[in-house]
C-alpha positions in Angstrom: -42.8 143.7 -127.1 -41.4 140.5 -129.2 -43.2 139.2 -131.9 -42.8 135.5 -133.2 -41.6 135.3 -136.2 -43.1 135.9 -139.5 -42.1 134.8 -142.5 -43.5 136.5 -145.9 -42.7 135.1 -149.2 -41.9 137.0 -152.5 -45.1 137.0 -154.8 -44.7 136.2 -158.6 -42.5 139.7 -159.8 -43.9 142.7 -161.5 -41.4 143.9 -164.1 -43.4 146.8 -165.9 -41.5 149.8 -167.8 -43.8 152.6 -166.5 -45.3 153.9 -169.9 -44.3 157.2 -171.6 -47.0 159.4 -172.4 -47.3 161.5 -175.9 -44.3 163.9 -176.5 -41.7 161.7 -175.0 -40.2 162.0 -179.1 -40.3 166.1 -179.1 -38.9 167.3 -176.5 -34.6 167.0 -175.5 -33.3 163.6 -174.4 -29.8 165.0 -173.2 -28.2 168.5 -172.7 -24.8 169.1 -171.4 -21.8 167.6 -171.8 -20.5 165.0 -168.8 -19.0 165.8 -165.8 -15.1 165.3 -164.4 -15.6 163.9 -160.3 -14.3 166.3 -158.9 -14.4 165.3 -154.5 -15.7 167.4 -152.2 -13.3 168.2 -149.1 -14.9 167.5 -145.8 -15.6 165.0 -143.2 -19.0 163.2 -143.6 -21.6 163.2 -140.3 -20.1 160.6 -137.8 -21.4 156.9 -138.6 -24.9 156.1 -136.6 -23.6 153.3 -134.5 -27.4 151.9 -134.9 -27.9 152.5 -138.9 -26.5 150.9 -141.7 -23.6 153.0 -143.6 -23.9 156.7 -144.5 -26.3 156.5 -147.3 -27.4 153.9 -147.8 -29.8 153.9 -144.0 -32.9 156.7 -145.1 -34.4 159.2 -146.9 -32.0 161.7 -146.1 -28.9 159.6 -146.3 -27.7 159.3 -142.5 -28.5 159.9 -138.7 -27.8 164.0 -139.3 -29.9 164.0 -142.7 -27.0 165.7 -144.4 -28.7 164.5 -147.9 -25.2 163.6 -148.9 -23.8 160.1 -150.3 -20.2 158.8 -150.4 -20.6 157.0 -153.5 -20.4 158.6 -156.9 -23.7 159.5 -159.0 -23.7 159.6 -163.0 -21.7 161.6 -164.6 -23.4 162.0 -167.6 -21.8 159.7 -169.8 -24.1 158.2 -172.5 -26.3 158.1 -169.2 -29.7 154.9 -169.6 -32.5 154.9 -168.1 -34.8 151.8 -166.5 -37.7 152.1 -164.7 -40.4 149.7 -162.6 -44.3 149.9 -162.5 -45.3 148.7 -159.0 -48.8 149.0 -159.3 -51.0 150.1 -161.7 -52.6 153.4 -159.6 -50.0 155.2 -157.6 -47.1 152.7 -156.4 -44.5 155.2 -155.5 -41.5 153.9 -153.8 -40.2 157.3 -151.7 -37.5 155.8 -149.2 -34.6 153.7 -150.9 -31.9 151.9 -148.5 -29.2 149.7 -149.6 -28.2 146.2 -147.4 -24.9 145.1 -147.7 -25.1 143.5 -150.6 -26.4 146.5 -152.5 -30.2 145.4 -152.7 -33.0 147.9 -152.8 -35.2 147.9 -149.7 -38.0 150.7 -150.7 -41.4 151.3 -149.4 -43.4 151.6 -152.3 -47.6 153.1 -151.6 -50.2 152.1 -153.7 -54.4 152.6 -153.3 -54.6 148.8 -151.9 -51.9 149.6 -149.2 -48.2 150.2 -148.7 -45.9 147.9 -150.0 -42.1 146.8 -148.2 -40.5 145.3 -150.9 -36.7 144.0 -151.5 -35.3 144.9 -155.2 -32.9 144.3 -157.3 -30.5 147.2 -158.0 -29.9 146.3 -161.7 -33.3 144.9 -163.4 -35.6 146.9 -160.6 -37.0 143.3 -160.1 -38.7 142.1 -157.2 -37.2 140.0 -155.0 -39.4 140.2 -152.0 -42.4 141.7 -150.6 -44.4 142.4 -147.5 -47.7 144.0 -147.6 -48.5 146.8 -144.8 -51.8 147.9 -143.9 -53.4 150.4 -146.1 -53.1 154.5 -144.3 -56.7 155.7 -143.4 -56.0 159.1 -145.3 -56.2 156.4 -148.5 -59.8 155.3 -147.3 -60.7 158.6 -146.7 -59.6 159.7 -150.5 -61.6 156.7 -152.1 -64.7 157.3 -150.0 -64.7 161.2 -149.7 -63.0 161.8 -153.2 -60.5 164.1 -151.0 -57.1 162.6 -153.1 -55.8 166.1 -150.8 -55.3 164.0 -148.3 -53.0 161.1 -149.6 -50.5 163.9 -150.7 -50.3 165.6 -147.4 -49.9 162.6 -145.2 -46.1 162.0 -144.2 -47.3 158.4 -142.1 -47.8 154.6 -142.7 -43.8 153.9 -143.3 -42.8 156.2 -145.8 -40.1 157.3 -143.7 -38.4 154.3 -142.4 -34.8 153.5 -141.4 -32.3 150.3 -142.3 -29.9 149.4 -139.1 -26.9 148.2 -138.4 -28.1 144.6 -139.3 -30.3 145.7 -142.6 -33.1 145.3 -140.8 -36.0 147.8 -141.5 -37.6 149.6 -139.0 -41.3 151.6 -139.8 -44.3 152.4 -137.7 -47.1 151.3 -139.9 -50.9 152.6 -140.2 -52.1 150.5 -137.4 -49.4 152.4 -134.9 -47.5 149.6 -134.8 -43.3 149.8 -135.2 -42.2 146.8 -136.9 -38.4 145.5 -138.0 -38.5 143.1 -140.0 -35.0 141.2 -141.5 -35.1 140.1 -144.8 -32.9 136.7 -146.0 -32.6 134.2 -148.9 -34.3 130.6 -148.1 -32.7 127.3 -149.3 -34.5 127.5 -152.6 -32.7 131.0 -153.1 -35.9 133.0 -153.1 -36.1 136.0 -150.3 -38.1 136.8 -147.8 -39.0 139.2 -145.2 -39.5 138.1 -141.6 -40.9 140.2 -138.8 -38.6 140.1 -135.7 -40.4 142.6 -133.5 -43.7 144.2 -133.7 -44.0 147.1 -130.6 -47.7 148.1 -130.3 -48.4 151.9 -129.3 -51.6 152.6 -129.4 -51.7 152.4 -125.9 -49.7 156.1 -126.1 -51.3 156.5 -129.4 -55.0 157.6 -130.1 -56.2 155.4 -132.8 -59.7 155.2 -133.4 -59.1 156.0 -137.3 -60.5 155.5 -140.4 -60.9 152.3 -142.3 -63.5 150.4 -144.1 -65.1 148.9 -141.0 -64.9 152.2 -139.3 -65.9 155.0 -141.8 -67.2 157.7 -139.2 -64.7 157.3 -136.6 -65.8 159.2 -133.5 -62.4 159.5 -131.7 -59.0 160.5 -132.4 -56.1 159.1 -135.0 -53.0 160.2 -134.6 -50.6 158.6 -137.3 -46.9 158.1 -136.5 -45.5 159.9 -139.4 -41.4 158.7 -138.6 -38.7 156.9 -136.5 -35.0 156.6 -135.6 -32.7 155.4 -133.1 -30.9 157.4 -130.9 -27.1 156.5 -129.9 -27.8 154.5 -127.4 -30.4 152.2 -129.3 -33.6 153.3 -128.5 -36.5 153.9 -131.1 -38.0 157.1 -131.8 -40.5 157.9 -132.8 -43.0 161.3 -133.2 -46.7 161.7 -134.3 -48.8 164.1 -136.4 -50.1 165.0 -133.2 -47.2 166.2 -131.5 -46.6 162.8 -129.6 -42.6 162.5 -129.1 -41.5 158.8 -127.9 -39.4 156.0 -127.5 -39.4 152.0 -127.2 -36.7 150.4 -125.5 -36.1 147.3 -127.9 -34.5 145.2 -125.0 -37.5 145.6 -123.4 -40.6 146.7 -125.4 -41.1 149.7 -122.5 -42.4 152.8 -124.2 -42.3 156.2 -122.9 -44.0 159.6 -124.6 -44.7 163.2 -124.0 -46.6 165.2 -125.8 -46.5 168.9 -127.6 -49.2 170.1 -127.3 -51.5 172.1 -130.0 -47.9 171.3 -132.3 -48.0 169.2 -135.5 -45.0 167.3 -136.4 -45.2 166.5 -140.1 -41.5 165.9 -140.8 -38.6 163.4 -139.8 -35.9 164.0 -137.7 -32.3 163.6 -137.6 -29.8 162.1 -134.5 -26.3 162.8 -133.4 -24.8 162.1 -130.5 -25.5 165.0 -128.3 -29.4 164.4 -129.0 -32.5 164.1 -131.2 -34.0 166.9 -133.4 -37.5 167.6 -134.3 -39.0 170.5 -136.0 -42.9 170.8 -134.7 -45.2 173.4 -137.1 -43.8 175.8 -134.0 -40.8 175.2 -133.0 -37.3 173.3 -133.3 -36.5 171.1 -130.2 -33.3 169.2 -129.2 -34.2 165.9 -127.1 -32.6 163.3 -124.6 -34.2 160.5 -123.1 -34.0 160.2 -119.5 -33.2 156.9 -117.6 -36.6 155.5 -117.9 -36.6 156.6 -121.8 -38.9 159.2 -121.3 -38.0 161.8 -123.8 -36.6 165.5 -122.3 -36.4 168.6 -123.6 -32.9 170.1 -124.1 -33.8 173.5 -125.6 -36.7 174.8 -127.7 -36.4 177.0 -130.4 -39.5 179.2 -132.0 -39.4 180.5 -135.5 -41.2 182.8 -138.1 -44.7 180.0 -138.7 -46.1 182.3 -141.1 -49.8 183.2 -141.2 -50.8 180.5 -143.7 -49.7 177.0 -144.7 -48.2 178.3 -148.5 -48.6 175.5 -152.1 -45.9 173.7 -152.1 -46.2 172.7 -148.1 -47.7 169.8 -146.3 -48.6 172.6 -142.9 -47.7 175.8 -141.5 -44.7 175.8 -140.4 -40.6 174.3 -141.4 -41.3 171.7 -144.1 -37.9 170.7 -143.3 -35.7 167.6 -141.4 -33.0 169.3 -139.2 -29.7 169.4 -140.5 -27.0 168.5 -137.8 -23.7 169.8 -139.4 -20.3 171.6 -138.8 -17.2 170.3 -136.5 -17.9 169.4 -133.1 -21.6 169.3 -133.0 -21.9 173.1 -134.0 -24.8 173.7 -135.9 -28.3 172.6 -136.2 -30.7 174.3 -139.6 -33.6 174.1 -140.9 -36.4 176.6 -143.0 -39.2 178.9 -141.5 -42.6 179.6 -143.1 -42.6 183.3 -143.5 -44.9 184.8 -145.3 -43.0 187.0 -147.9 -40.0 185.3 -148.2 -38.9 182.0 -146.6 -35.6 181.6 -144.3 -33.1 179.5 -144.1 -32.3 179.6 -140.0 -28.7 178.2 -138.6 -28.4 177.8 -134.7 -25.8 176.7 -132.5 -26.5 173.2 -131.1 -24.9 173.0 -127.4 -27.0 172.6 -124.3 -25.2 175.3 -122.9 -25.8 178.4 -125.2 -27.5 181.8 -124.0 -31.3 181.8 -125.8 -29.9 185.3 -127.5 -26.4 183.5 -129.1 -28.1 180.5 -130.7 -29.1 182.1 -133.9 -26.3 182.1 -136.1 -28.2 183.5 -139.1 -31.6 184.2 -140.8 -30.7 183.8 -144.7 -34.1 185.0 -147.0 -33.9 183.1 -150.4 -36.1 183.0 -153.1 -38.3 185.3 -154.7 -41.1 187.6 -152.9 -44.3 185.9 -152.4 -42.7 182.7 -154.0 -40.6 180.9 -151.7 -41.1 177.2 -149.5 -39.2 174.3 -149.5 -40.7 171.0 -148.3 -37.4 169.1 -148.5 -34.8 168.8 -146.5 -31.8 171.0 -146.4 -28.3 169.6 -148.1 -25.2 169.9 -145.8 -21.5 169.3 -146.4 -18.8 170.9 -143.9 -19.9 174.5 -143.5 -22.4 174.4 -146.7 -26.0 174.3 -147.1 -28.1 173.9 -150.4 -31.9 174.8 -150.3 -34.4 174.2 -152.9 -38.1 175.9 -153.5 -40.6 173.6 -153.8 -43.3 176.7 -154.0 -46.6 176.2 -155.9 -46.2 172.4 -156.1 -49.4 170.4 -154.3 -49.8 167.1 -156.2 -49.3 165.6 -159.2 -51.8 167.4 -160.9 -50.2 171.1 -160.3 -47.9 170.0 -162.9 -50.0 168.9 -165.7 -50.4 170.5 -169.5 -46.6 171.8 -169.4 -47.1 173.7 -166.1 -43.9 173.9 -163.6 -43.0 176.0 -160.5 -40.8 179.4 -160.1 -38.1 176.7 -159.0 -34.6 178.1 -157.7 -32.1 175.9 -155.5 -29.5 178.3 -153.2 -26.4 177.6 -152.1 -25.3 179.3 -148.4 -22.4 178.8 -146.1 -21.7 179.8 -142.5 -18.6 181.6 -142.4 -15.6 180.0 -140.4 -15.6 181.8 -137.6 -19.7 181.7 -137.3 -19.6 185.6 -137.3 -22.7 184.6 -139.8 -23.9 182.9 -143.3 -23.7 184.6 -146.7 -25.2 183.3 -150.1 -22.4 181.1 -152.1 -24.6 180.9 -155.5 -28.4 181.1 -156.7 -29.8 178.2 -159.3 -32.9 178.5 -161.7 -33.4 174.9 -161.8 -36.9 174.2 -161.3 -36.8 170.9 -159.1 -40.8 170.8 -158.1 -40.6 168.6 -155.3 -38.1 166.0 -155.0 -35.5 165.3 -151.3 -32.2 166.5 -153.8 -28.5 164.6 -153.1 -24.9 165.5 -153.2 -22.3 163.2 -154.5 -19.4 164.0 -152.5 -17.1 161.8 -154.8 -18.1 163.7 -157.7 -19.1 167.4 -156.6 -22.4 166.7 -158.1 -26.0 167.7 -157.0 -28.7 166.5 -158.1 -32.5 167.5 -158.9 -35.7 166.3 -160.3 -36.5 168.8 -162.9 -39.3 169.9 -165.2 -39.6 172.8 -167.3 -43.0 174.3 -168.6 -43.5 173.9 -172.2 -45.2 175.7 -174.0 -47.1 172.4 -176.6 -48.0 170.8 -173.2 -45.7 168.2 -172.6 -44.6 167.0 -169.0 -41.5 166.3 -169.6 -38.8 165.0 -166.1 -35.2 164.8 -165.9 -32.7 164.1 -163.7 -30.6 167.0 -163.7 -27.0 167.8 -162.7 -25.4 170.9 -161.0 -22.1 171.7 -160.1 -21.8 171.9 -155.9 -19.4 174.7 -156.2 -20.4 177.1 -158.3 -24.5 176.4 -159.2 -24.0 175.5 -162.8 -26.4 173.3 -164.6 -24.2 170.1 -166.1 -26.1 168.5 -167.6 -29.9 167.0 -167.4 -31.1 163.3 -168.3 -34.7 163.1 -169.8 -36.3 160.9 -167.5 -39.9 159.9 -168.9 -43.2 162.4 -169.9 -46.6 162.2 -167.6 -47.6 162.4 -164.5 -46.8 159.2 -163.6 -42.9 159.6 -163.6 -43.8 163.0 -161.1 -41.5 162.3 -158.4 -44.1 164.1 -155.9 -41.8 164.2 -152.6 -39.7 161.6 -153.4 -35.9 161.8 -153.1 -33.5 161.1 -155.4 -31.3 158.3 -154.1 -27.4 157.9 -155.0 -26.9 154.0 -155.2 -23.0 152.1 -154.3 -23.0 151.3 -157.7 -23.2 154.8 -158.7 -27.1 154.4 -159.9 -29.5 157.7 -159.1 -32.9 156.4 -158.4 -35.7 158.4 -157.9 -39.3 157.3 -156.9 -42.1 158.8 -159.0 -46.1 158.3 -158.8 -46.1 154.8 -160.2 -43.1 153.0 -159.3 -39.3 154.2 -159.4 -36.7 155.3 -161.8 -33.1 154.4 -162.4 -30.1 156.6 -164.3 -26.9 155.4 -164.7 -23.9 156.1 -166.8 -23.9 153.9 -170.2 -20.4 154.1 -170.5 
């Protein structure tokens, strides 16, 4: 239902550089050489009619989940680094989006609750702020001293989208979906206004841990992610396998349950349907006339025998990528025990089950491969990153790193299979990498092992065509600079932003 509009005024801005841990003077601050921009040919994903323009709308940059930005990211010309500390403990700003004026809209996770923030893209100063309710996982972590619950919780607003009217749409920890606008007051200051509040608790179990309900006896099913379909319905998914819709015009709610399955990733949308991956299968959905989700097709995959270090659950860690001319393909990874595979499927509803799989390509080393981040897709190319070994910010302290690796795989022009184009040894423990199609650079957030125990983090640029490192720029030292699953996002002004454990980092060319 539609809520009465409520206004929230910005607090006093809290702008502070994230402190560097010891050792920052003992590591290289720049390595490599500036790149020459070489745009990559190809057609971008179709512009979703209910999302902000491609590159501005969400964690995976567009409705198709391509992980590509049309803006030229930094080329490595004397790159400058700035940061903002959001909170004394926590503060990571994961999803970064941009309104029509280039201002940042982001949700930052703190121990007191998530914060929806409007930031100045250059100074990173807070222009407006809206406090979201605290997640159950945070209360559990504090009361039961089990902080792993926080790092494996993808609910509460981390996955949100910016719609075609620059409004944030998110699901909070109360199992409510909010649609929130922002604007300036007569004095020039900014504020957030809740335009709509849709309560899902009639369909979603919500006996969740809170400070007033420390030992619930019922079921708590957090809402993982929201996205609109091509008709403007707001789709939502929950951790325990519920898939539902909201009709924004009427507030009507509909849902189905994928019994025994879990959804911890976001999902992707194109004109031909909604693609959702659970820890058992990949689905294509459409909505019936009344909004009820209906399965168009379902494809199981190898989910392995357990959760690997570097995965949130036992299943695919990827948001589906919708790519290829004519709504051709959808790609995910599996969770096979020895070597994870990149899987490419044909999307058509008339494809025989025996013909749906295009290719199954094993990646990375034996016994050390997993990813919990979306693939990058452009044209018929996919790029996958290895997150094996990363669990949380304590994993990489004292100079440790992960085995790492990234691989590019291309679907053959005739669709007869796939080929590995290159393999890179880049060590990007947990970021959602991105491609600037305007300059041909892939961006990773890298940490190399250090014999002296220094935990140094870098924004690393890799050539999309060859897989070679081009340059890397130091961002900071210590766990405060660990991105902890947050993506890299390229802004309209060419800045690369990275959400880190204590806030947000910006890297931009200096000359």
